N, C-alpha and C positions, 0 to 999 in steps of 0.2 A: 458455466465458466466468466460468461460476459456480465450475468447476474452477481456472481460474488464480487466481479472486478468493480463496477456501480455502487456495490453495498459498502466494500471496504473503501472507498475513496471517499463515500458520504460520511462513513462512520468515522475515518480521520477528519474530514473538515468539521464535522460537531463537537469532534473531540477538542479540536485545535480552538474553534470558537467559544466553548465551554471556558477551557484553561485561558484564554486571554480575557474574559469577562470577568475572571476570579484569580487572578494569582497567585492569592495567598492559601489557597483549596485547591492543589494540583489534583487532588481526588475525586472524581465526581460520580458515584454509581449510575447516574442516570445516561452518562456519554461513555463511561469506561466498560460498562458490560454489553453495549451494542458494539464497542471497537471489538472487544476480543472474541465477541460470536462472530462479528464479520470477519477476523482474523482465522478463527477456526474453519469457517465455512469455505475460506479462500483456498486455505491448506488443506482443506480435504478436497475440493474441486481439483487441485492442481495434484494432489496424488491420485486420482480418478485417471490423468492423462496415461495412456501406454506408451508413448513416444517419448523418449527421455530428452532429445534437444528441446521440445515443447513444454515439458516440466520445468528444463532449467531456465528457459525463457520467462515462464509464468514466475519463476522464484525469484529470479533477476527482477522483473518489473515491481514485485511486492516488497523486494527490499530497495528499490529505488522511490517507490513510494512512501515506505516509511521514512526513508533520510529526508526526502523532501518536507513531510509534515512535523518529523522531528524538528525542524530547521525553524518553526514557527510555533511548537507546543511547548518548547522548554529551553533554558538556559543552555546555550552551548559550553561544555566543558573544554577546559585549556587539552584533555587527552583526546578529544575527540578533532584537534584540527586536520588530523589525517583524514579524516571521514570524509568522502565525496559526494557532497550534496547537490543532486542533480538540477538544472534549472528548470524553468517550466516548460521551455522548449525543448530541453533532452528528455523531459518526463513523457511529453506528447509524442513526441519522436519513437520512445520506446514503447508507449500504447500502439502505436499503428503498426510496429513492426510484431508485438504480438498479436494484434488481431489479424493480421493476416495471414499469422504461424495459425492461429484460430481456425479461419476461413479454410485453409490449405488441410488442417484436422477433419473439418466437417466432412471434405470431399471423400476422404478416405475410407 
C-alpha cells in the first residue's frame, strides 16, 4: 500500500510537470500511461484491504491527492468552484492519518 501511495504521488507530479512544460498538448503518453497505471495499482491495493474504515481512508486520501494535483494540472472550470482542494498541509495531515491506520492494520 505504501509503495502504491509513493508511485501515485510520483506519477501525479510527473504528469503536472509535463502538462506545465507543454500546455498546448495536455495528453502525453509518457506520463499519462504511468499515471493511469499508478491509479490502477493504488485502487487494487485499496481493494485488498479487508477493513472498511481503512479502505475508506485510503480512498479519501487518493481523492484528496487527485484534487491537489488537478489544481496544478488543468485550468479550473467554473463548475469546479464547489470542489474542495486540500492545502499541502491538509494533504500531509491526511497522509499521516492514513499511515497510522496502515501501521495499526499491519499489527492485526
